[in-house]
Structures are given as C-alpha cells and as structure tokens.
C-alpha positions in Angstrom: 164.2 64.2 19.1 162.0 67.4 18.9 158.7 67.9 17.4 158.9 68.8 13.8 157.2 72.0 12.8 154.9 71.9 9.7 156.2 73.7 6.6 155.4 77.5 6.6 155.9 79.5 3.5 156.4 82.5 5.7 159.6 81.0 7.1 162.7 82.3 5.1 164.3 78.8 4.8 161.1 76.8 4.1 161.5 74.6 1.0 157.9 75.4 0.2 159.1 78.8 -1.0 161.0 77.2 -3.9 158.0 75.1 -4.9 155.8 78.2 -4.8 158.3 80.0 -7.0 158.3 77.2 -9.5 154.6 76.9 -9.9 153.8 80.6 -9.8 156.5 81.8 -12.2 155.2 83.3 -15.4 156.3 80.3 -17.5 155.5 77.8 -14.7 151.8 78.9 -14.6 151.4 78.9 -18.4 153.1 75.5 -18.9 151.0 73.9 -16.1 147.9 75.5 -17.6 148.6 74.3 -21.1 149.4 70.7 -19.9 146.1 70.7 -17.9 144.4 70.5 -21.3 146.4 67.6 -22.7 149.9 66.3 -23.3 152.2 68.2 -25.7 155.4 67.7 -27.7 158.0 70.4 -27.0 157.3 72.5 -30.1 153.6 72.3 -29.7 153.9 73.4 -26.1 156.1 76.3 -27.1 153.4 77.5 -29.5 150.6 76.9 -27.0 152.4 79.0 -24.3 153.3 81.8 -26.7 156.3 84.1 -26.1 158.5 81.6 -24.3 162.0 81.0 -25.6 163.2 77.5 -26.2 165.7 77.9 -23.4 163.2 79.1 -20.9 160.7 76.4 -21.8 163.3 73.7 -21.5 164.4 75.1 -18.1 160.8 75.4 -16.9 160.0 71.8 -18.0 163.1 70.5 -16.3 162.3 72.3 -13.1 158.7 71.1 -13.1 159.8 67.6 -13.9 162.3 67.6 -11.0 159.6 68.8 -8.7 157.3 66.0 -9.7 154.7 68.0 -11.6 155.6 67.1 -15.2 156.2 63.7 -16.8 158.6 63.5 -19.7 158.0 60.5 -22.0 160.9 60.0 -24.5 159.9 57.5 -27.1 162.7 55.5 -28.7 161.7 56.2 -32.3 163.3 58.0 -35.3 162.9 60.9 -35.3 162.9 61.1 -31.5 159.5 62.0 -29.9 159.2 63.5 -26.4 155.8 64.1 -24.9 155.1 66.2 -21.7 152.2 65.6 -19.5 151.2 66.3 -15.9 151.6 63.9 -13.0 148.8 63.7 -10.5 150.6 66.2 -8.3 151.0 68.4 -11.4 147.3 68.3 -12.2 146.6 69.4 -8.6 149.0 72.3 -8.8 147.8 73.2 -12.3 144.2 73.5 -11.2 145.2 75.9 -8.4 147.4 78.2 -10.5 145.0 78.1 -13.4 142.2 79.4 -11.2 144.4 82.3 -10.2 145.3 83.0 -13.8 141.6 83.0 -14.8 140.8 85.3 -11.9 143.5 87.8 -13.2 141.8 87.7 -16.6 138.5 88.5 -15.0 139.9 91.3 -12.7 142.5 92.9 -14.9 140.3 95.9 -15.7 139.9 96.6 -12.0 143.6 96.4 -11.5 144.2 98.8 -14.4 141.7 101.3 -13.0 143.5 101.1 -9.6 146.8 101.8 -11.3 145.4 104.9 -13.1 144.0 106.2 -9.8 147.3 105.5 -8.0 149.4 107.2 -10.7 147.1 110.2 -10.8 147.4 110.7 -7.1 151.2 110.3 -7.2 151.6 112.7 -10.1 149.4 115.3 -8.4 151.4 115.2 -5.2 154.8 115.8 -6.9 
C-alpha cells in the first residue's frame, strides 16, 4: 500500500475542486452567508438572497445539504414547515466565503477602476 497524497485543489481530479465549486458559486456563497445569520424557511431564504429562482435555490440547498454544509429540518405539521440552517462544517465554510464576499464589497471600486484602465488601453491599441 502506497502513501496517500493529501488533497490538492490544483490536481485536476481532486474532489476538493467540487467542494470549492459548490461553496464559491454565486448562489452557494449567498445562501451560506444568509444562513450564517440564522435559520430560514425556503421562501424567507429566497427573499434574503435576492434574485435567485426557486429552482436554483432548491438545487443549491440540496447540493449544500449533500456536502454536509446545510441541515434541512422538515417538521411534520400542517402546513408543512421546512427550516434550513448551517451545520458546524457549514458555519466554518460560510465564515470563509463571507469574508471573501465582504472583501469584494470593499474593493469593488478598485476593480472597476482597473477595468476602465484595461478597456482604455485595449481600445487605444486597436
């Protein structure tokens, strides 16, 4: 039996790439960030995230639940009630991606300025 190499996101077949894709997707980041505040029912979460379709939210929640980030609590009441919250692993991931999201908010102006400079140079060279 050989020595097992640790996961490396730079390796093309590394399963960590799939996890990274799930937590850093547009809706993954926003769902994790919202759930970091508190648990939500589906319709509340859809409003909190803003702009996500029912289908995309359902797919994102299912993916995050499968990965162990989200807990789905279906209560046997009428009408049915389902609450979504973060697991301990989900809280850890949410804190990481939320910090990145906050950084983008703080630095979006610098990025926009860089885009203008880039576009100006490109247009001048054509």
